[in-house]
N, C-alpha and C positions, 0 to 999 in steps of 0.2 A: 543061547544060540543060533536059531534059528534066522534074525535079523542081521547078524554078522556073513552068512552064507549068503544069503540074499540080496545083498551091500556089495558084499565080495565077490559075486556072479554079477549079476550087471554093470559095475567095472570092467570083469574081462569080457563079458559081452562086446558091450561098448569098443574095447582094444579090438578086439578079434575081430569085430566088424568094422573096423578103419582101416588096419593094417591089411585086411582081405580086398576093400575096394582100391586101397593107395595100389596094391599089387598087382589089382587088374587093369587101373591104370593106366600102368606103367607098361605092362608088360601088352598093352594092346596101343601104344600109344606109335605113331604113326612119326610123329615128330621126331627132324633127324639131331637134334642135341637128348634125348631123351633115350631114343634109340642108343645111340652112342655111351649114356652116362647107364642107358641099365648094363649094357653090353663088357663096359667097361667095370664100372665097383658094385654098381646096385645089385646083379644078379649076387655074390657074393653075400653083402647086405644082407637084402629080403633074407636068403635062405637063411641066417643063421638067427634073426628074427624070429622066421616063423618056427623054426624048432624048438629057437626058445622059451614060444609060446607051446610047444605042446606040450613041452616037459615042465606042466607042475606039477606039483603037490598040494591036495587039495585037502591034507592035515589029518585027523581022526576026527572021520565021521559017525 
């Protein structure tokens, strides 16, 4: 059981770190195309993605 927990935690951590990096890159970008996409499309999508990541059921520990 410990191995499964560690493996799951490792991949979840990688997904969270990657998502945080992408969100930071998009939020700080001054590129006009990325700014347009951020304001029109990505803000809602990124918010839903981050909420879905935060709503995680770790099961019975």
